[in-house]
C-alpha positions as CSV (number, residue, x, y, z in Angstrom):
1,M,117.5,45.5,-67.8
2,L,115.2,47.7,-70.2
3,A,112.6,48.7,-67.1
4,R,115.2,50.6,-65.3
5,T,117.4,51.9,-67.9
6,A,114.1,53.4,-69.2
7,S,113.4,54.2,-65.3
8,R,116.7,56.1,-64.9
9,A,116.2,58.3,-68.1
10,A,112.8,59.2,-67.2
11,S,114.1,60.0,-63.5
12,A,113.3,63.7,-64.0
13,C,109.6,62.9,-64.5
14,R,109.5,61.8,-60.7
15,G,107.7,63.9,-58.1
16,R,106.3,66.5,-60.6
17,A,102.8,66.1,-59.2
18,A,104.2,66.7,-55.9
19,L,106.3,69.4,-56.5
20,A,103.2,71.4,-58.4
21,A,101.2,70.6,-55.5
22,S,103.7,72.7,-53.1
23,A,102.1,76.2,-54.2
24,Y,98.3,75.0,-52.8
25,R,97.4,75.2,-49.1
26,S,98.8,72.7,-46.5
27,R,95.7,70.7,-46.6
28,A,95.5,70.6,-50.5
29,A,99.0,69.9,-50.6
30,L,99.0,67.0,-48.2
31,A,95.8,65.3,-50.2
32,V,98.0,65.5,-53.5
33,R,101.1,64.5,-52.2
34,S,99.4,61.2,-50.7
35,F,97.8,60.7,-54.2
36,S,101.0,61.2,-55.9
37,D,102.7,58.5,-53.6
38,A,100.2,56.1,-54.3
39,A,100.8,56.6,-58.1
40,A,104.6,56.2,-57.3
41,K,104.2,53.0,-55.6
42,Q,101.8,51.6,-58.3
43,H,104.3,52.6,-60.7
44,E,107.4,51.0,-58.9
45,R,105.4,47.7,-58.7
46,A,105.0,47.6,-62.4
47,L,109.1,48.0,-62.9
48,E,109.8,45.5,-60.3
49,A,107.1,43.2,-62.2
50,L,108.6,44.0,-65.4
51,D,112.3,43.3,-64.3
52,A,111.1,40.1,-62.9
53,G,110.1,39.1,-66.2
54,A,106.3,39.4,-66.3
55,P,104.8,39.6,-69.2
56,P,103.6,42.7,-71.1
57,E,99.5,41.7,-70.3
58,A,100.5,41.6,-66.4
59,V,102.5,45.0,-66.6
60,V,100.7,47.2,-68.6
61,P,97.6,47.3,-66.4
62,L,99.9,48.4,-63.6
63,F,101.4,51.3,-65.4
64,E,97.8,52.5,-66.7
65,A,96.9,52.6,-62.9
66,A,99.7,54.6,-61.8
67,A,99.2,56.7,-65.2
68,A,95.6,57.2,-64.4
69,E,96.8,58.7,-61.2
70,G,98.6,61.5,-62.9
71,H,102.1,59.6,-62.7
72,A,104.2,61.3,-65.6
73,E,106.8,58.3,-65.8
74,A,104.3,55.8,-66.2
75,T,102.4,57.3,-68.5
76,F,105.6,57.5,-70.5
77,F,105.8,53.8,-70.2
78,V,102.0,53.1,-71.3
79,G,103.1,55.0,-74.6
80,L,106.1,52.9,-74.8
81,A,103.9,49.8,-74.5
82,K,101.4,51.1,-77.1
83,A,104.1,51.8,-79.5
84,G,105.6,48.2,-79.1
85,L,108.8,49.3,-77.2
86,L,108.3,47.8,-74.0
87,E,109.4,44.2,-74.4
88,P,113.3,44.0,-74.4
89,D,114.8,43.2,-77.6
90,D,116.3,39.6,-76.5
91,G,112.6,38.6,-76.1
92,T,113.1,37.7,-72.2
93,V,109.6,38.9,-71.5
94,G,107.1,36.3,-72.3
95,G,103.3,36.5,-73.1
96,S,101.8,38.6,-75.9
97,P,103.0,42.4,-76.4
98,P,99.9,44.6,-76.6
99,E,98.9,45.4,-80.5
100,V,100.7,48.6,-81.7
101,D,98.6,51.7,-81.4
102,L,100.6,54.7,-82.7
103,E,98.1,57.2,-81.9
104,G,97.5,55.9,-78.5
105,A,101.3,56.3,-77.9
106,A,101.4,59.8,-79.3
107,A,98.5,60.6,-77.0
108,A,100.3,59.0,-73.9
109,Y,103.6,60.9,-74.6
110,A,101.8,64.1,-75.1
111,K,100.1,63.9,-71.5
112,A,103.5,62.6,-69.9
113,A,105.2,65.6,-71.7
114,E,102.4,68.2,-70.0
115,L,103.2,66.7,-67.0
116,G,107.1,67.2,-67.2
117,C,108.6,64.2,-68.5
118,A,111.4,64.9,-70.5
119,P,111.8,61.4,-72.4
120,A,108.1,61.8,-73.3
121,A,108.7,65.1,-74.8
122,F,111.5,63.7,-77.0
123,N,109.4,60.8,-78.0
124,Y,106.3,63.1,-78.8
125,A,108.6,65.4,-81.0
126,H,109.9,62.3,-82.8
127,A,106.1,61.4,-83.7
128,L,105.4,64.9,-84.8
129,R,108.2,64.6,-87.3
130,R,107.6,61.5,-88.6
131,G,104.0,61.6,-88.3
132,D,103.5,58.6,-86.2
133,G,100.1,58.5,-84.8
134,V,99.4,62.4,-85.2
135,P,99.8,64.7,-88.4
136,P,103.3,65.6,-89.1
137,D,104.0,68.8,-87.9
138,E,107.9,70.3,-88.1
139,K,107.4,73.3,-86.0
140,R,105.3,71.7,-83.1
141,A,108.2,68.7,-83.0
142,Y,110.8,71.2,-82.4
143,D,108.9,72.8,-79.9
144,Y,109.1,70.0,-78.0
145,Y,112.4,69.0,-78.6
146,Q,113.3,72.3,-76.9
147,Q,111.1,71.0,-74.2
148,A,112.7,68.0,-73.6
149,S,115.9,69.9,-73.8
150,D,114.8,72.1,-71.2
151,L,114.1,69.2,-68.9
152,G,117.6,67.7,-69.5
153,D,117.1,65.4,-72.4
154,A,120.7,65.1,-74.0
155,R,119.3,63.5,-77.3
156,A,116.8,66.6,-77.7
157,A,119.6,69.0,-77.3
158,F,121.8,66.8,-79.7
159,Q,118.8,67.2,-82.3
160,L,118.4,70.8,-81.8
161,G,122.3,71.2,-82.6
162,L,121.7,69.3,-85.7
163,A,118.7,71.8,-86.8
164,A,121.0,74.8,-86.1
165,D,124.5,73.2,-87.4
166,P,125.3,74.7,-90.7
167,L,127.4,71.6,-91.5
168,H,123.9,69.4,-91.4
169,S,121.8,71.1,-94.3
170,D,120.0,67.9,-94.7
171,V,118.3,68.7,-91.2
172,K,115.8,71.5,-91.4
173,R,115.3,74.4,-88.7
174,P,111.7,75.2,-88.6
175,G,111.3,79.2,-88.6
176,G,115.1,80.3,-88.7
177,A,118.2,79.8,-90.8
178,K,121.4,77.9,-89.6
179,D,123.2,79.1,-86.7
180,G,126.5,78.0,-86.1
181,D,126.5,79.6,-82.3
182,A,123.3,77.9,-81.6
183,A,124.5,74.7,-82.4
184,V,127.6,74.9,-80.5
185,A,125.5,75.5,-77.4
186,H,123.1,72.9,-78.0
187,Y,125.8,70.4,-78.9
188,R,127.7,71.3,-75.6
189,Q,124.8,70.9,-73.6
190,A,124.3,67.4,-75.0
191,M,128.1,66.5,-74.7
192,D,127.7,67.6,-71.1
193,A,125.0,65.3,-70.5
194,G,127.0,62.4,-71.7
195,H,125.9,62.4,-75.6
196,F,129.3,61.3,-77.3
197,K,128.2,62.1,-81.1
198,A,127.2,65.6,-79.8
199,A,131.1,65.9,-78.7
200,V,132.2,64.7,-82.2
201,N,130.0,67.1,-84.0
202,L,130.9,69.9,-81.7
203,G,134.6,69.2,-82.6
204,F,134.1,69.3,-86.4
205,L,132.0,72.3,-86.1
206,Q,134.6,74.3,-84.0
207,C,137.5,73.0,-86.1
208,I,135.5,74.3,-89.4
209,N,134.8,77.6,-87.4
210,Q,138.3,78.3,-86.5
211,I,139.7,77.5,-90.1
212,V,137.4,79.9,-91.6
213,A,138.0,82.5,-88.9
214,A,142.1,82.4,-89.7
215,L,141.4,82.4,-93.4
216,W,139.4,85.6,-92.9
217,L,142.0,87.1,-90.9
218,C,144.7,86.2,-93.4
219,A,142.4,87.9,-96.3
220,H,141.8,90.8,-93.8
221,R,145.4,91.5,-93.3
222,Y,146.5,91.0,-97.0
223,I,143.6,93.7,-98.3
224,A,144.9,96.0,-95.2
225,L,148.7,96.0,-96.3
226,G,147.4,96.7,-100.1
227,T,150.2,93.9,-101.3
228,P,150.2,94.5,-105.0
229,V,149.6,91.1,-106.7
230,A,152.4,89.9,-108.5
231,R,152.0,89.9,-112.7
232,P,154.4,88.2,-115.0
233,P,156.8,90.4,-117.3
234,Q,155.1,91.5,-120.5
235,N,156.5,91.8,-124.0
236,A,155.4,94.3,-126.7
237,R,152.4,92.7,-127.5
238,G,151.0,92.6,-124.1
239,G,151.4,89.0,-123.7
240,P,153.7,87.2,-121.0
241,K,157.3,87.6,-121.8
242,G,159.1,84.2,-122.4
243,N,161.7,82.2,-124.3
244,S,160.5,83.1,-127.4
245,D,161.2,86.9,-126.9
246,R,164.7,86.6,-125.9
247,V,165.7,84.6,-128.9
248,L,164.1,87.1,-131.4
249,G,165.7,90.0,-129.6
250,A,168.8,88.2,-130.0
251,R,168.5,88.0,-133.8
252,G,167.7,91.5,-133.7
């Protein structure tokens, strides 16, 4: 179901507040951990309600309550709700979905990304590229793709691969030229995380690289050997010698 699928995709978000609190002194760390645990329970209640078919107007306030306590994944789900992406495509969830608010969605994604949520960073990068709820900013978009990739998001790694791939001139790479080696590294990371299309693109790119390398090696060896270029026989006029020259010679 949608809630559980999105929850698994956002699993890297869990426990960020508690991990960040570990550097504090014991009393402060315990307080923050209790605070985080309460938010986590509230978020689980929201997921269970969504899986049970509760309407968005009943589920969204639960996510908002957990988000208000600093829960990264809940904040991401608030962004999904504001973007109109929380209700399953099959329409199994009843009630009225919240009005689409792209600015609110972008703000929620940005906040969740700050809290270390990989899919939120990816969604915010997309919003920045397309100008959905925020002014378009290609450079910042790829900064967030990089953040999401560093947090383990396969889709972000794939997008970085496309931007670096010399075979994809339609996808620009802000602040730098195409780089086949970087594309291979990004595709490999995405492939290792289960991204099928990254494996396809990686195969094409490596195949082209091998063909180019083989052609270059052949050309280098040919030049190094100094192999002369064969030229056709020349007649007295400097043109190619053909059958007409031999016939004329026989008559002479």
